[in-house]
C-alpha positions as MATLAB code, in Angstrom:
seq = 'MSSVLVLTGVSVVRDGNPILKDVSWAVDSAERWVILGPNGAGKTTLLQIAAASMHPTTGSALILDEKVGKVDLAELRPRVGFASTAEARRIPADETVLNVVLTAAYAVAGRWNEKYDDVDVKRAKRVLAEWKLDALENRLFGSLSDGEQKRVQIARSIMTDPELLLLDEPAASLDLGAREELLKLLGGYASAPTAPAIVMVTHHVEEIPPGFTHAMLLKRGAVTAAGPIDEVLNPANLSLTFGLELGLEKSNNRYVARAR';
ca = [
     -36.570  -16.049   61.854;
     -37.214  -14.555   65.100;
     -38.670  -11.483   66.064;
     -36.350   -8.274   67.051;
     -38.910   -5.748   67.187;
     -42.544   -6.121   68.279;
     -44.800   -3.057   68.871;
     -48.321   -3.646   70.170;
     -50.953   -0.654   70.124;
     -48.154    1.885   70.304;
     -49.358    5.773   70.653;
     -47.249    8.646   71.352;
     -48.750   11.881   72.462;
     -46.988   15.383   72.820;
     -48.636   18.342   74.323;
     -51.974   16.803   73.540;
     -51.122   16.238   69.944;
     -51.078   12.546   68.668;
     -47.840   11.750   66.793;
     -48.191    7.997   66.551;
     -51.839    6.372   66.714;
     -51.986    2.791   67.658;
     -49.364    1.163   65.690;
     -48.969   -2.331   65.932;
     -45.799   -3.882   64.106;
     -43.377   -6.610   64.172;
     -39.884   -7.018   62.533;
     -38.365  -10.557   62.025;
     -34.486  -11.129   62.005;
     -33.995  -11.347   58.203;
     -36.131   -8.604   56.927;
     -35.182   -5.134   56.036;
     -37.828   -2.567   56.292;
     -38.339    0.982   54.663;
     -40.672    3.445   56.411;
     -42.194    6.234   53.910;
     -44.399    9.109   54.673;
     -44.793   12.680   54.397;
     -43.416   15.105   56.992;
     -44.772   14.897   60.373;
     -46.047   11.321   59.639;
     -44.298   10.202   62.760;
     -41.408    8.204   60.948;
     -38.693    9.324   63.054;
     -40.834    9.168   66.200;
     -41.367    5.398   65.389;
     -37.793    5.023   64.800;
     -36.813    6.518   68.420;
     -39.468    4.103   69.854;
     -37.630    0.981   68.069;
     -34.201    2.531   69.362;
     -35.370    2.611   72.970;
     -34.599    6.130   73.180;
     -38.302    6.906   73.873;
     -41.208    5.320   75.649;
     -44.397    5.004   74.049;
     -47.399    6.968   75.767;
     -49.604    4.204   75.524;
     -49.069    0.255   74.350;
     -45.685   -1.808   74.503;
     -42.584   -1.911   72.820;
     -40.762   -5.268   73.037;
     -36.909   -4.763   71.508;
     -34.629   -7.886   71.134;
     -37.025   -9.708   73.568;
     -36.512   -6.893   76.244;
     -39.691   -4.875   77.125;
     -39.096   -1.000   77.112;
     -39.462    0.226   80.502;
     -38.437   -2.997   82.240;
     -35.010   -3.190   81.040;
     -31.556   -1.655   81.499;
     -31.299    0.584   78.522;
     -27.454    0.855   78.871;
     -27.435   -2.864   78.182;
     -30.095   -2.849   75.495;
     -28.839   -0.077   73.276;
     -25.645   -1.328   72.336;
     -27.366   -4.200   70.743;
     -29.194   -1.712   68.333;
     -27.329    0.251   65.735;
     -28.653    3.950   65.377;
     -27.298    6.396   62.582;
     -29.320    9.745   62.607;
     -28.651   13.343   62.277;
     -29.395   13.800   66.015;
     -26.635   11.279   66.928;
     -24.170   12.832   64.391;
     -24.459   16.010   66.382;
     -23.035   14.323   69.216;
     -19.698   13.287   67.582;
     -16.867   15.905   68.069;
     -15.853   17.635   64.815;
     -12.055   17.130   65.779;
     -12.502   13.465   66.137;
     -10.909   11.262   63.705;
     -12.721    8.987   61.679;
     -11.063    5.701   63.256;
     -11.825    7.024   66.610;
     -15.598    7.709   65.574;
     -16.253    4.285   64.618;
     -14.127    2.591   67.420;
     -15.771    4.368   70.258;
     -19.142    2.795   69.285;
     -17.543   -0.244   71.396;
     -18.259    1.781   74.488;
     -21.297    3.412   73.350;
     -19.477    7.056   73.668;
     -19.331    9.822   70.961;
     -15.584   11.181   71.687;
     -12.412    9.195   72.540;
     -11.288    9.714   76.395;
      -9.628    7.293   78.570;
     -11.356    4.260   77.385;
      -8.847    1.196   76.620;
      -9.302   -0.842   73.357;
      -7.959   -4.343   72.603;
      -6.431   -4.983   69.279;
      -9.470   -6.844   68.198;
     -11.391   -3.636   68.727;
      -8.997   -1.574   66.421;
      -9.010   -4.184   63.751;
     -12.862   -4.341   63.790;
     -12.990   -0.825   63.153;
     -10.524   -0.774   60.260;
     -12.288   -3.571   58.668;
     -15.467   -2.095   58.796;
     -14.038    1.113   57.552;
     -12.562   -0.711   54.394;
     -16.178   -2.308   54.121;
     -17.693    1.040   53.657;
     -14.966    2.680   51.509;
     -13.537    4.886   54.331;
     -10.127    3.200   54.990;
      -8.441    5.914   53.411;
      -9.877    8.440   55.643;
      -9.348    7.102   58.841;
      -6.966    9.420   60.206;
      -9.271   12.680   58.773;
     -11.117   14.766   61.274;
     -14.860   13.971   61.205;
     -15.855   17.722   60.737;
     -13.681   17.771   57.671;
     -15.532   15.235   55.738;
     -18.233   15.756   53.121;
     -21.970   14.859   53.816;
     -21.709   11.623   51.832;
     -18.542   10.638   53.682;
     -20.123   11.627   57.210;
     -23.111    9.558   56.523;
     -21.229    6.469   55.655;
     -19.030    6.983   58.742;
     -22.290    6.996   60.918;
     -23.526    3.904   59.410;
     -19.954    2.449   59.773;
     -20.193    3.488   63.655;
     -23.651    2.037   63.959;
     -22.394   -1.674   62.794;
     -19.361   -1.614   64.578;
     -20.703   -3.449   67.550;
     -22.523   -6.146   65.228;
     -26.055   -5.258   66.137;
     -29.000   -7.228   65.982;
     -31.247   -4.417   64.831;
     -30.014   -1.346   62.677;
     -31.866    1.808   62.399;
     -31.332    4.437   59.826;
     -32.876    7.589   59.932;
     -32.621    9.294   56.415;
     -29.337    8.208   55.632;
     -29.384    9.744   52.037;
     -30.871   13.017   53.022;
     -28.993   15.961   51.721;
     -26.750   13.899   49.567;
     -25.754   14.976   45.912;
     -26.796   12.368   43.092;
     -23.062   10.811   43.264;
     -22.937   10.492   46.812;
     -26.432    9.026   47.314;
     -25.829    6.283   44.524;
     -22.608    5.262   46.192;
     -24.312    5.200   49.785;
     -27.251    3.208   48.268;
     -25.169    0.916   46.295;
     -23.130    0.064   49.479;
     -26.566   -0.237   51.788;
     -27.994   -2.507   49.106;
     -24.884   -4.820   49.380;
     -24.685   -4.942   53.153;
     -28.956   -5.238   53.338;
     -28.568   -8.186   50.830;
     -25.854  -10.136   52.881;
     -27.306  -13.196   54.848;
     -25.211  -12.094   57.940;
     -26.751   -8.650   58.067;
     -29.038   -7.712   60.829;
     -32.524   -6.633   60.863;
     -32.843   -3.181   59.194;
     -35.269   -0.440   59.450;
     -34.602    2.723   57.319;
     -36.811    5.847   57.242;
     -36.803    8.043   54.137;
     -39.086   10.369   52.174;
     -38.409    9.154   48.844;
     -38.893    5.710   46.965;
     -35.728    6.608   44.993;
     -33.752    6.135   48.224;
     -35.007    2.585   48.736;
     -31.815    0.363   48.138;
     -31.966   -3.066   46.596;
     -32.275   -5.990   49.172;
     -34.986   -4.274   51.214;
     -37.984   -6.597   51.786;
     -40.675   -4.975   53.424;
     -42.177   -1.383   53.716;
     -44.485    0.509   55.967;
     -46.357    3.809   54.790;
     -47.285    6.299   57.531;
     -49.461    9.123   57.547;
     -50.372   11.529   60.342;
     -49.293    8.875   62.623;
     -51.207    5.912   61.453;
     -50.040    2.805   59.462;
     -51.748    3.214   55.832;
     -50.041    0.058   54.554;
     -47.234   -2.401   55.759;
     -45.960   -5.739   54.500;
     -43.843   -7.108   51.642;
     -42.345   -4.364   49.465;
     -43.846   -5.340   46.487;
     -47.222   -5.592   47.928;
     -47.044   -2.222   49.822;
     -45.642   -0.049   47.267;
     -48.182    0.737   44.607;
     -49.837    3.972   43.090;
     -52.824    3.500   45.151;
     -50.938    3.140   48.644;
     -48.662    5.905   47.896;
     -51.188    8.242   46.484;
     -53.349    7.753   49.856;
     -50.290    8.299   51.971;
     -48.801   11.430   50.121;
     -52.143   13.049   49.312;
     -51.206   13.482   45.570;
     -51.975   11.061   42.509;
     -48.799    9.099   42.083;
     -47.491    6.723   39.474;
     -44.829    4.004   40.356;
     -42.060    2.577   38.291;
     -39.642   -0.286   39.164;
     -36.415   -1.144   37.379;
     -33.283   -3.096   38.464;
     -34.835   -3.333   42.078;
     -35.028    0.348   42.170;
     -38.041    2.573   42.484;
     -39.054    6.084   40.932;
     -42.366    7.947   41.812;
     -43.902   10.728   39.747;
     -47.015   12.772   40.140;
     -49.562   11.847   37.494;
];
């Protein structure tokens, strides 16, 4: 294994308020991480650091052996897949699903005057099929359901075969059926030996797909626990992180947390 992400003493301060506090963390190529914590814990900020879309106030971020602040981000970012609500807002509502995925090859949100090879089109169609979206390739992105849009975003984020995949609350706002369909697909993808390193942010242990190997818990910008998922996810750590006495159950590689 090799490290794809190394954060050392990373802190982020905005308007005098600490968002992240002295976070040190390493992600190896074969690891699939989930980051959990309450609202305002710093989860999305941490993901933005990992995506090279934000610089830390102090500390250093090494992404795919490149130091943020000393690398051409235009070259680094295509090597990192990033699916988030903010990224989705950049996608034109009248763009076809096929083009939404295809344009990731040029790291642009909408089709313009780019030229694509047959291999790019074949790759996009294959990714759509893998995420059960091939029947929607000619649909407009804005006409899709939330669940379909989430899957299109993920398909777009893996179009370029990234070395690191970042997912910011991919199951947020989905109904039960759409959530379970997405988590089943994500679990299969995460379990494949060819998958890249993955970091996923969520608020809920119920949204952790099978195949994830590690977990980090954040509270008010600080790490309360991090490591192998079965060591980190326990009632004591979750109760400390969320400020409520919680119980935890695990069945068929899925988790359920409830107030005690």
